[in-house]
N, C-alpha and C positions, 0 to 999 in steps of 0.2 A: 392592477391587481385591489382586489378585493381589501386585502389588510396587507400593512407592511411586512409581518409578520411572517407570508408567506413565500416562496422563494419563486420566481423565473421558472424554473423548472420545479415544481410542487410535489412534495412526496404523496400529496392524495388531491384530490382538486372537488372542494366543498361545491353545492351548489350554490351558486347566487340567487338572492329573491328574486320573483319578475315583480316590474313596478309597468309592467304595460298598463295593466287595465286602470291604473289612477290616472293615464295623460288623456288628454282629447285625441282624435284622430290625427289633428293637424301637428301636436306636439307630437304626437308618435312619429310622424312623417319627418320632422324637422328632426328628432331623436336620431331617426335610423340613418336619416342624410350625414350627420354629422357623426355616426358611429365607423359608417361606413371610411367615410373620407380619414379617419383617426383610424380605422385598423388599416387602409390604405398606405398611409403614410406610417405607421408601425412596421410594415411589410418592407417600405423599402428601407427603413433605419435598419432594419435586420440585416438585409441585404447586404449593406454598406459596412454592418459591422459585423464584427470578429466574436468568438464564442467568447473570446477573454471578455469582450466587452457586454456581450450579453448576461453572461451569468458573474461577473463580480459584484452588480449589485446585491446577488445575495449572500452575501458573506460581510455581517458589520464590519468584522474586523478591518477588514482590507480600506475602510472608511472612516480614514483616520490620521492623526498626524504622530512623527514622531521626531521627536526634538525640533520642531516646526517646522518639519517638511512632510510632503505626503508620504506615507507607509509605500514600499517596493517589498513586498515579499518573495524572497526567491530561494527560500531554506525549505521546500515540497519534500524534498530526498528524507528531510528529518519528520516530519510534521506536516499537515493538512490542514487548510483552514477548515469550518465547519460552517454550512450555508445556515440561512435561519429556520429552516423546515428542519435542521434535524436539531439546533437548541428548543424549538419548539417543540417538536415532540418527547424530549428528556423533560421538559419542562412540564409537561401533559403527563408523563407517566407518574413524577413525584407527586403533583398536584391531584390527579383524578383516580391513580388506579395502582399506588405504590400498596406491594402485597408481599409476599412470602410468592413462590410457585412451585406447583407440584403438591403442595400441604394441606391446601384447603380446599371446603368445597364451600364457600362464601364469593359473592359475586368480587369483590375485590380480588379475592385469591383465582379467580375462573380468569376473571379478563388480563389479569398479569401472565398467568400460563400460556393464554392462545398469543398474547405478544409475546412473548419470549421464544416461544415454540413457533409462532408466526414469522419470525426474525433468520431462525435456523433455515426456515423452510425457504425466504429469500435468498440465504447466502448458496444453498443446496441450487437454488437456480440461477444466482448468477453466475456461478462457474461451471454449471452444467454436471454438477454431480448427482447420480441414478438416483439416488435417495437423501433424504433428510438425515437420516439415522447415520450418515455417513461425514456428517459434521459434528465435531468436537469445540466446542466453545472454552477459551481458556482466558489465562490474563494479556496474553499477546504474544507476536510469533515466536517471542525466545521459548516463552514457553512450552508453544506447541512442539518445535523441537526436542526440549527436554523431556516432554511427555515419550516422543517416540524411542529417544536415546534411552532414558531409563526403563522404560518397559519393554518395548521390541528389542532394543538393543540388548539391554542386560541379560532379557531371557533364552536370545536367538545366539548371540555371538560368544565367541572361544577363541581360546590363546591360535593364533595361525589366522586365523582370519583378516580380510583387509575391508577398510572405511576410506573409499576413494572420493575426494574432493578437491577442490581449485584453491590457488592462493590466492584468488580473488574474494573469497567468501567472507562474508562478515562473521565476526568475531561467534555472535551468536549462531551460526552452523559452524561452527570449526569448537569450541570450549565444552560442549555435550559430548562430542565424540573423544575428544581427549580423557573426561570422567570418565568414561567410557572403558577406554585402552588402558585407563591405566586400574583399572578396578578387573579386567578381562584378560589382558596381553592383545589386543587387538592392535594393529598396526594401522598408522593411518598413511594413507600416501596422497601426493598433490600434484595436480596436472598446473603446469607452469604456462608461461606465456609466452606466443607469438612475438616474432619483432616491429607485429600491426597492434602488440602491447593488449593479447586478448587471451584467455585460455585455449591450450594448443589440442585444438582434437586428435590429431595424431599420436601427440605425448598421448590423449585420453585411453583412445587405443590401444597403446603398447602397455598401460598400467592397468587396464581390467584383465581379470582373470578369474579362474574359477574359485579365488581364492577371495575375489571380492563379492561381497556379501550384502552391501550398502551402498551406493550410492548420492552423495549431500548436496548438491549444487544448486546455485542461486541461478534465476530464470532471466534476471537484469542486474546488471552490474551498479551498487548505490556510488560507484568511481568511476567504473568505466564509458558506461552508457552504454555498454554492449548487453547483445543479449546471448544467449546459449543457445544452439540447435536442441530444444529439448526431444522431439519425437527422436530425432535419431539417436540420443543417449538414452532414452527409455528401448527404444530396437535395442540397442547394440549390447544393453546393461542385463534384459530379460532374456538373452541368448547365453548369457551364463549364469542364469538362473538368482542378480541380483536385485536387490530391492532398491528403487528412486524414488529418494524424497526432492525435493523441488521448493526452495526458499522462492514464493511468489510478493514479497513484499513491495518490489519495484516493478512490477506486472499487472499485477489485479487492479491497482488503482486506474494504472494507464493505457489498457488496451484489453481485448476479449481473451479472460481466458478457459479455456474447456479440457477440464481435466481427464472428457474422456476421452476424447482427440489427443490429448498429452497421452493417455496413457499412464501417468506416473502415479506409485504406489500411494505417496504421502503429499500432502500441499500444505503451509504454511502461510497466510498474511495476517496483518492488523489491521485495526478498523481504521485508526489514528491516522495512517495513509491512505485513508480512504473517504476523506471527509469524514468519517465518523467519530465518535467519541475515545478518549484515550481508557486506558483497562480493560481493552476486550479485545483479542483475535480469532484467530479459529484455525484446527487442523481438519482438515478432508484425510481420511483414508479410506481405504477400499474395505469394506464390510467384512469379510472374512479375515483380515489382518488385524484389523481392531480387535474383533470377536476370542482372537487368538492370545492377545497381550493382557497381560494382570494388570491391576489398576494401578493409578499413579498415586495419588491419596487415599486414606480410608477416611470414614468418617459418614457422615449424612446425606443420602440421596446415592449413593454411589453405592448400597446395597442392595441385595435384597433378601436375605434372613441373617440376622446378627444372634448368634447363641454365645454362652459363656466360652466355649472351646475353642470357636472359628465362626467365620463370615462368609455367605457364597453371596456375590456380586450380580448386580445389572448389566443389564447388556449395554452395549455402547448405544447412544453416547453418553447414558447418565453414568456408568460404570468409570468415567472419566471426569467428570464431575460433581467432587466433593463437596458438600458445604453448600451453601447460599453464593446461588453464583451473582456476575453483575448485570441484573435483571435489566436495570434501566440502561445500562449500556448498549445493551444486548439491543432494546428497541432503538437505541438512536444509531444503532448501526442498523437495525434495518430500513430505518428512516434515509441511512444515506445510500443504500441501494436503492430507494427507490426512486433516489435522486439523480442518480448516477444513470441510473436505468433509463430515466425520462429524455435526460441528453442523450444516451446511447453511446455505449463504448466504441465504439467502431468509429462515430462521431469525434470523439475527445481522441482516440486515438490519431484520427488521421490529421485533425487541427496540430495537437503538440508535436508529429513529424514534423510540421513545416516550423513551428516555435523553436523544435529544437536545430533546426538545419539554421536559422535565422540567429539564434544563441551562438553556433560553431563559428557559422562566418564571421560575425560581428567581433566574435573577442582575437580571430586572425588578423583583425586592424589594431590588438594591441601589442605596442612592441615587448620584444626579451618574453613574450609569453612562452609556456609549453603546457597543450592541452593534452590529458591522458587519455587513450582509447582510441579509438580509430573513426577515422574522416568519414561522415556519415556516404561519400561517396566509394570509400571501402568495404564497408560493412552494411551496406542498404538499408539500415536501420538503427539508429541510433537515439536513444530516450534522451528526454527533455532535461538532461543535465549534464553540466561538465564541471570536473574536475581539473584546477592548472595552476601552476605556479610560476612568479615572473622572476625573472634573473634578479639577485640582489635586493629583492623585500620578502619579508617573512610574510606568510600566508594570513596570523592571525592580525599582523599590522594593519593589513590592506582591510580586512573582513569589521576589525573595531573601528577605524577611519570611515569606510563607508555608511558606517549607521550611524556613526555619531552626527556627521557633518551632512549627510545625504537622505538617512531614513532606508540606505536599501538593508535587508535582510538576506545575508548571504552564513555559510560554512566554513569555518576553517578549524585543520586536526587531522586526524588520521581517518576519520569517518568509520569509526569502527574495523577498519579494517588493516591493523599495522604490520600483516604478514606480505600483503598486495604491497604497500607505499615501501617496505625492505625492498622487496622485487623490482621497484619501479626507480629508488636507489632513493630517496628523499625521506625524512620522517612525518611530514603533512603536507597537505595543500588547503587550498581554496576552493569550495566547489557552489557555483549557483544552479538549483534546481526548481521546474517548472511545473506547472499544473494547468488546467483547461484553462482558469479564471486569469491566468495571466496575459500579456500585451507583447506584442511586438516593440510599442510606444515605454514599456516597462524595461525591456530588455535593453533601448537604445539609452533611457537614462542611466542603468546599470554602467553601460560601456563608459559613457561621457565620465560620470563619477569616478568608476576604476581609472580612465586615464589620469585624471586630476589627483587620486589618491597616489599613484604609482608617481606621478611629479613632484607632488609634496614630498613621500617619504626619499627618493632618489638625493631632492636635492638638499636630506642633511647624509648622504653618504659622503 
């Protein structure tokens, strides 16, 4: 690479200077021969390397030691790491283009506005939204769900209506609907689990009725690793006139997601799980729905005209983006989408399926383990994460010990899914979650340290 600050899969590709005119014919021949040999060697190396091996050098944070040992980061379901080109995009924005958007006519404001709105277009293209004005920037996916609950929900739902959820939802897709229920008298119904430990589609069909006004479900579970059949859910829900909101936080970073193919009415995701910055997420909503929804917050940018007695409001998405937005974060999200797109979401998805299967099979070699969610052989697809418990050992003790002694970062707790954990009969679990920059060698290191930690902890029981 010409610069160490650029990624292996760059967000943009600068044109390198040409030095060939400075060389003699013989020197150019030697240079070309050497270059071809180096290029061939590079291609051979890439063929023998995994996607994780190729991309992990783009992530500076991974090249460090924790407590004297090399970091193994397996907490990607909580947040992903950021490639150099995303960090560079943020740095360049604040050094070169920092200004408020939509409000100034000077160069910096125009440039910042172009970058901000350009990021919106990138998000729309990434999830195949029909138009960029169907993308609303929010602080995170949690705020995006709250936006729908407080605008569409409070203006559309009434006592006697029902919201259909699953017991496997993240708290962010439960609590906002509880707020709506408390204010309107709307009833919340929950789909339970099958014996295989996944949301029960037969029960879903039984609970779905004319009273159901919105179905709010995850795409991929952050605990079970299972994926819901969203297209089927949308088809069934729309037959009853119900809207569908999908929490895609665990799918958009890991697989191609096409909102037109899925047919969803709303979809939310977070930048920080997509190799982008924290502090920004997005809501996709069909434009006719967004246009019918009242504002979420009041203030600058979301208005059309302000009078003493009342105000009129801008069209979406501005209607829902009051005040100065997270401009630098949007630029960073745009850079992250460029990076992911350069690699290719299909390529990421296929590689992560291999990693997911490998993680599951290696965990099965650990004595007294219980892994939650279906095995890959049953589901056909399992996300690159495993939540598990070890008989007689607390998950927090495991997570603490393997981090302190071996530099392996995993998660322990209820993973913002307390209802699901109660359904599973436990209060918490440990979770290892992967991304495309992880490798089988890291999984092997994790399994080795996990077994050591279990042996150590059980020696005191």
